[in-house]
Backbone as CSV, one residue per row, in Angstrom:
resi,resn,N_x,N_y,N_z,CA_x,CA_y,CA_z,C_x,C_y,C_z
1,UNK,8.574,-11.730,20.458,7.593,-10.662,20.388,6.209,-11.286,20.148
2,UNK,5.189,-10.902,20.953,3.856,-11.480,20.753,3.263,-11.030,19.423
3,UNK,2.429,-11.904,18.859,1.820,-11.602,17.570,0.763,-10.506,17.738
4,UNK,0.791,-9.538,16.836,-0.156,-8.426,16.888,-1.420,-8.762,16.106
5,UNK,-2.556,-8.233,16.565,-3.759,-8.333,15.756,-3.621,-7.347,14.601
6,UNK,-4.427,-7.520,13.553,-4.366,-6.583,12.426,-4.696,-5.164,12.874
7,UNK,-5.609,-5.041,13.823,-5.980,-3.708,14.326,-4.804,-3.054,15.054
8,UNK,-4.114,-3.820,15.891,-2.936,-3.295,16.599,-1.828,-2.949,15.612
9,UNK,-1.627,-3.837,14.638,-0.603,-3.602,13.625,-0.900,-2.331,12.839
10,UNK,-2.168,-2.144,12.465,-2.538,-0.936,11.735,-2.235,0.314,12.566
11,UNK,-2.568,0.284,13.841,-2.263,1.425,14.723,-0.763,1.698,14.773
12,UNK,0.028,0.636,14.890,1.487,0.788,14.916,2.003,1.367,13.594
13,UNK,1.442,0.895,12.482,1.872,1.382,11.175,1.475,2.832,10.943
14,UNK,0.285,3.213,11.398,-0.136,4.619,11.290,0.823,5.498,12.073
15,UNK,1.154,5.081,13.286,2.082,5.846,14.121,3.466,5.950,13.478
16,UNK,3.948,4.838,12.965,5.258,4.815,12.307,5.260,5.692,11.063
17,UNK,4.231,5.539,10.225,4.150,6.339,8.995,4.038,7.825,9.320
18,UNK,3.249,8.163,10.305,3.086,9.567,10.683,4.417,10.165,11.121
19,UNK,5.202,9.399,11.879,6.500,9.915,12.345,7.473,10.132,11.183
20,UNK,7.319,9.363,10.120,8.193,9.505,8.946,7.666,10.576,7.991
21,UNK,6.362,10.620,7.786,5.770,11.497,6.778,5.642,12.941,7.246
22,UNK,5.278,13.149,8.512,5.021,14.507,9.010,6.202,15.457,8.799
23,UNK,7.446,15.052,9.093,8.569,15.967,8.850,8.739,16.336,7.377
24,UNK,8.185,15.522,6.486,8.257,15.790,5.046,7.053,16.601,4.560
25,UNK,6.169,16.976,5.494,4.989,17.750,5.121,3.912,16.922,4.442
26,UNK,3.856,15.639,4.783,2.913,14.714,4.152,2.018,14.109,5.227
27,UNK,0.727,13.991,4.918,-0.244,13.380,5.819,-0.503,11.935,5.422
28,UNK,-0.698,11.081,6.411,-1.170,9.724,6.171,-2.689,9.831,6.034
29,UNK,-3.209,9.461,4.871,-4.645,9.530,4.637,-5.325,8.269,5.151
30,UNK,-4.786,7.119,4.792,-5.387,5.858,5.207,-4.364,4.742,5.036
31,UNK,-4.494,3.717,5.863,-3.697,2.506,5.727,-4.659,1.325,5.723
32,UNK,-4.507,0.473,4.718,-5.333,-0.722,4.594,-4.423,-1.945,4.626
33,UNK,-4.847,-2.946,5.377,-4.094,-4.199,5.459,-4.924,-5.302,4.819
34,UNK,-4.294,-6.061,3.918,-4.971,-7.173,3.243,-4.098,-8.410,3.354
35,UNK,-4.646,-9.448,3.978,-3.893,-10.690,4.127,-3.949,-11.484,2.832
36,UNK,-2.786,-11.769,2.266,-2.660,-12.610,1.075,-2.133,-13.965,1.523
37,UNK,-2.177,-14.970,0.649,-1.679,-16.295,1.059,-0.226,-16.279,1.544
38,UNK,0.643,-15.542,0.884,2.064,-15.576,1.222,2.563,-14.365,2.002
39,UNK,1.737,-13.293,2.046,2.222,-12.068,2.682,1.060,-11.157,3.043
40,UNK,1.379,-10.152,3.804,0.428,-9.113,4.168,0.666,-7.925,3.241
41,UNK,-0.383,-7.446,2.594,-0.260,-6.257,1.739,-0.625,-5.040,2.571
42,UNK,0.297,-4.093,2.628,0.073,-2.824,3.332,-0.095,-1.753,2.266
43,UNK,-1.277,-1.155,2.210,-1.550,-0.080,1.254,-1.665,1.227,2.029
44,UNK,-0.818,2.179,1.677,-0.809,3.477,2.346,-1.181,4.556,1.340
45,UNK,-2.171,5.370,1.711,-2.508,6.566,0.936,-1.955,7.758,1.688
46,UNK,-1.229,8.614,0.991,-0.610,9.779,1.611,-0.727,10.971,0.666
47,UNK,-0.773,12.160,1.252,-0.865,13.372,0.443,-0.397,14.559,1.265
48,UNK,-0.093,15.634,0.594,0.241,16.880,1.274,-1.056,17.562,1.700
49,UNK,-1.003,18.419,2.709,-2.232,19.068,3.188,-3.047,19.764,2.101
50,UNK,-2.389,20.329,1.114,-3.124,20.972,0.027,-3.067,20.155,-1.252
51,UNK,-2.687,18.885,-1.133,-2.607,18.003,-2.296,-1.294,18.169,-3.022
52,UNK,-1.013,17.258,-3.950,0.134,17.424,-4.819,1.389,16.677,-4.442
53,UNK,1.280,15.533,-3.770,2.475,14.733,-3.509,2.994,14.178,-4.836
54,UNK,4.288,14.181,-5.009,4.880,13.729,-6.275,5.181,12.230,-6.236
55,UNK,5.374,11.659,-7.409,5.752,10.249,-7.512,7.094,10.030,-6.825
56,UNK,8.022,10.961,-7.033,9.351,10.836,-6.410,9.237,10.812,-4.890
57,UNK,8.363,11.652,-4.345,8.198,11.679,-2.893,7.538,10.388,-2.406
58,UNK,6.603,9.832,-3.182,6.003,8.536,-2.831,7.079,7.457,-2.768
59,UNK,7.979,7.439,-3.749,9.054,6.447,-3.781,9.958,6.614,-2.561
60,UNK,10.333,7.849,-2.260,11.206,8.135,-1.117,10.543,7.683,0.194
61,UNK,9.276,8.008,0.368,8.573,7.653,1.603,8.345,6.147,1.690
62,UNK,8.118,5.494,0.559,7.958,4.046,0.542,9.238,3.382,1.043
63,UNK,10.366,3.824,0.523,11.662,3.257,0.955,11.904,3.490,2.448
64,UNK,11.593,4.688,2.918,11.785,5.005,4.337,10.868,4.150,5.206
65,UNK,9.668,3.906,4.733,8.709,3.105,5.491,9.153,1.644,5.557
66,UNK,9.617,1.082,4.443,10.110,-0.299,4.424,11.286,-0.438,5.397
67,UNK,12.204,0.506,5.351,13.363,0.472,6.244,12.925,0.522,7.711
68,UNK,11.961,1.382,8.011,11.481,1.513,9.390,10.764,0.244,9.857
69,UNK,9.946,-0.344,8.993,9.257,-1.592,9.359,10.286,-2.683,9.630
70,UNK,11.281,-2.792,8.759,12.314,-3.806,8.939,13.121,-3.553,10.213
71,UNK,13.418,-2.298,10.511,14.192,-1.971,11.709,13.422,-2.229,12.995
72,UNK,12.106,-2.023,12.973,11.316,-2.256,14.186,11.055,-3.730,14.419
73,UNK,11.071,-4.525,13.346,10.823,-5.951,13.473,9.361,-6.306,13.726
74,UNK,8.437,-5.384,13.465,7.025,-5.701,13.715,6.471,-6.688,12.697
75,UNK,7.171,-6.819,11.566,6.801,-7.804,10.544,8.079,-8.448,10.019
76,UNK,8.002,-9.717,9.664,9.188,-10.330,9.046,9.461,-9.682,7.693
77,UNK,10.733,-9.531,7.343,11.120,-8.828,6.118,10.508,-9.419,4.863
78,UNK,10.291,-10.720,4.847,9.708,-11.339,3.661,8.209,-11.628,3.838
79,UNK,7.592,-11.049,4.874,6.200,-11.345,5.175,5.201,-10.276,4.771
80,UNK,5.686,-9.257,4.051,4.768,-8.188,3.669,5.195,-7.544,2.363
81,UNK,4.242,-6.861,1.756,4.500,-5.998,0.603,3.893,-4.644,0.944
82,UNK,4.554,-3.582,0.517,4.096,-2.227,0.828,3.840,-1.472,-0.462
83,UNK,2.671,-0.860,-0.540,2.331,0.010,-1.669,1.954,1.367,-1.098
84,UNK,2.621,2.403,-1.557,2.328,3.756,-1.117,1.913,4.559,-2.342
85,UNK,0.792,5.242,-2.235,0.291,6.006,-3.379,-0.374,7.286,-2.894
86,UNK,-0.500,8.214,-3.823,-1.291,9.401,-3.537,-2.732,9.082,-3.916
87,UNK,-3.676,9.658,-3.209,-5.067,9.361,-3.513,-5.476,9.946,-4.850
88,UNK,-6.286,9.226,-5.568,-6.794,9.716,-6.845,-8.018,10.586,-6.641
89,UNK,-8.528,11.106,-7.709,-9.698,11.977,-7.666,-10.921,11.254,-7.108
90,UNK,-10.961,9.921,-7.258,-12.135,9.167,-6.834,-12.036,8.613,-5.415
91,UNK,-11.013,9.005,-4.698,-10.863,8.480,-3.355,-11.913,9.079,-2.428
92,UNK,-12.287,8.343,-1.393,-13.268,8.879,-0.450,-12.653,9.971,0.419
93,UNK,-13.477,10.897,0.828,-13.075,11.921,1.780,-13.494,11.396,3.144
94,UNK,-12.521,11.197,4.036,-12.787,10.477,5.276,-12.841,11.338,6.528
95,UNK,-12.122,12.449,6.542,-12.051,13.233,7.779,-11.947,14.722,7.451
96,UNK,-11.874,15.534,8.497,-11.863,16.984,8.307,-10.688,17.435,7.439
97,UNK,-9.514,16.826,7.626,-8.352,17.197,6.800,-8.609,16.925,5.321
98,UNK,-9.257,15.789,5.038,-9.567,15.460,3.644,-10.467,16.519,3.024
99,UNK,-11.477,16.929,3.767,-12.393,17.936,3.238,-11.679,19.287,3.095
100,UNK,-10.846,19.653,4.070,-10.112,20.923,3.985,-9.196,20.957,2.770
101,UNK,-8.634,19.802,2.439,-7.735,19.685,1.302,-8.473,19.933,-0.012
102,UNK,-9.796,19.873,0.029,-10.593,19.962,-1.192,-11.578,21.124,-1.198
103,UNK,-11.240,22.182,-0.490,-12.074,23.386,-0.504,-12.235,23.916,-1.922
104,UNK,-13.392,24.458,-2.199,-13.726,25.073,-3.491,-13.760,24.068,-4.637
105,UNK,-13.941,22.807,-4.308,-14.052,21.775,-5.337,-15.448,21.164,-5.294
106,UNK,-15.870,20.643,-6.437,-17.169,19.980,-6.516,-17.100,18.644,-5.794
107,UNK,-18.100,18.370,-4.972,-18.102,17.136,-4.204,-19.525,16.675,-3.955
108,UNK,-19.621,15.430,-3.546,-20.896,14.838,-3.155,-20.691,14.261,-1.768
109,UNK,-21.685,14.430,-0.917,-21.593,13.920,0.438,-22.847,13.094,0.731
110,UNK,-22.635,11.923,1.345,-23.710,11.013,1.721,-23.815,11.014,3.243
111,UNK,-25.051,11.063,3.757,-25.277,11.267,5.186,-25.972,10.086,5.849
112,UNK,-25.751,9.938,7.154,-26.412,8.913,7.954,-27.893,9.225,8.124
113,UNK,-28.196,10.505,8.222,-29.574,10.946,8.412,-29.797,12.223,7.605
114,UNK,-31.023,12.491,7.232,-31.292,13.645,6.360,-30.943,14.995,6.991
115,UNK,-30.490,15.894,6.138,-30.317,17.306,6.466,-31.159,18.053,5.440
116,UNK,-32.062,18.871,5.912,-33.010,19.559,5.024,-33.733,18.572,4.108
117,UNK,-34.050,17.394,4.657,-34.843,16.414,3.930,-34.095,15.517,2.964
118,UNK,-32.758,15.641,2.873,-31.993,14.823,1.928,-30.816,14.141,2.622
119,UNK,-30.513,12.923,2.175,-29.361,12.189,2.705,-28.157,12.258,1.776
120,UNK,-28.290,12.972,0.668,-27.186,13.144,-0.281,-27.219,14.580,-0.786
121,UNK,-26.059,15.222,-0.761,-25.937,16.599,-1.265,-24.757,16.676,-2.221
122,UNK,-24.901,17.470,-3.249,-23.819,17.705,-4.193,-23.689,19.196,-4.397
123,UNK,-22.433,19.658,-4.455,-22.181,21.066,-4.684,-20.711,21.379,-4.500
124,UNK,-20.422,22.646,-4.285,-19.050,23.097,-4.082,-18.785,23.234,-2.593
125,UNK,-17.720,22.621,-2.135,-17.345,22.700,-0.724,-16.785,24.096,-0.450
126,UNK,-17.527,24.880,0.321,-17.153,26.275,0.564,-16.425,26.485,1.888
127,UNK,-16.652,25.588,2.836,-16.010,25.787,4.121,-15.985,24.523,4.956
128,UNK,-14.975,24.452,5.827,-14.829,23.365,6.783,-14.351,24.001,8.079
129,UNK,-15.187,23.925,9.109,-14.803,24.515,10.389,-15.642,23.900,11.501
130,UNK,-15.030,23.728,12.651,-15.727,23.247,13.844,-16.539,21.980,13.584
131,UNK,-15.974,21.063,12.804,-16.643,19.804,12.541,-17.842,19.903,11.616
132,UNK,-17.914,20.972,10.829,-19.035,21.148,9.909,-18.557,21.510,8.514
133,UNK,-19.308,21.031,7.528,-19.046,21.348,6.128,-20.105,22.326,5.648
134,UNK,-19.685,23.297,4.856,-20.629,24.187,4.193,-20.520,23.916,2.704
135,UNK,-21.650,23.490,2.115,-21.688,23.124,0.701,-22.651,24.057,-0.019
136,UNK,-22.141,24.732,-1.060,-22.990,25.563,-1.913,-23.580,24.649,-2.968
137,UNK,-24.896,24.511,-2.955,-25.559,23.554,-3.836,-26.147,24.205,-5.076
138,UNK,-25.949,25.496,-5.244,-26.477,26.207,-6.414,-27.764,26.934,-6.074
139,UNK,-28.169,27.814,-6.970,-29.404,28.586,-6.790,-29.437,29.285,-5.434
140,UNK,-28.305,29.861,-5.039,-28.185,30.599,-3.776,-28.503,29.760,-2.543
141,UNK,-28.301,28.452,-2.610,-28.574,27.573,-1.469,-27.271,27.001,-0.932
142,UNK,-27.138,27.112,0.374,-26.018,26.495,1.087,-26.599,25.526,2.096
143,UNK,-25.905,24.440,2.301,-26.297,23.492,3.338,-25.096,23.299,4.258
144,UNK,-25.360,23.239,5.552,-24.315,23.004,6.544,-24.542,21.606,7.107
145,UNK,-23.498,20.790,7.040,-23.586,19.383,7.427,-22.538,19.103,8.494
146,UNK,-22.944,18.444,9.553,-22.010,18.036,10.593,-21.200,16.845,10.097
147,UNK,-19.877,16.890,10.284,-19.009,15.789,9.838,-19.392,14.453,10.461
148,UNK,-19.935,14.467,11.672,-20.300,13.193,12.297,-21.527,12.554,11.655
149,UNK,-22.216,13.273,10.768,-23.353,12.713,10.025,-22.934,12.175,8.650
150,UNK,-21.684,12.424,8.254,-21.194,12.021,6.924,-20.790,10.551,6.952
151,UNK,-21.359,9.771,6.017,-20.923,8.373,5.879,-19.849,8.275,4.801
152,UNK,-19.940,9.180,3.796,-18.943,9.135,2.718,-18.990,10.451,1.974
153,UNK,-17.826,10.921,1.593,-17.716,12.080,0.736,-16.844,11.724,-0.447
154,UNK,-17.081,12.381,-1.572,-16.255,12.110,-2.747,-16.247,13.330,-3.651
155,UNK,-15.154,13.488,-4.377,-15.056,14.565,-5.341,-15.861,14.211,-6.584
156,UNK,-16.348,15.228,-7.257,-17.118,15.035,-8.483,-16.339,15.693,-9.611
157,UNK,-16.135,14.942,-10.680,-15.378,15.452,-11.817,-16.308,16.167,-12.755
């Protein structure tokens, strides 16, 4: 089997994880690959569409993922380590699903270019539709931001 680039491997792992997680009602949030001296570390963030994946479900999905990786042979059995976790409160919001999962929560969004004169907005996420976020910033002010202008979003505690 030809050696895969990290980018190709990540695509294969996302596809594999999605096929395992989706029937369980779990979304793959992100997969990060880190090359260590002795092995490749695969870090998977997963969550349910409305949040609330349990530790037990993380353990179950981790085992299923290890078995699937070993069965496909895309990595040698002793050549990787897998960590699967649910995202914490401080995780970045990366896509429309992430923002939808956090409706009515306090958040901060950083932009590539200003909207209403600002590149950073903080408030309550009131809506996500058609690639746009609606953020209530207080004092009867709402701002609508296109997702393609977002460089980073995060929840605020």
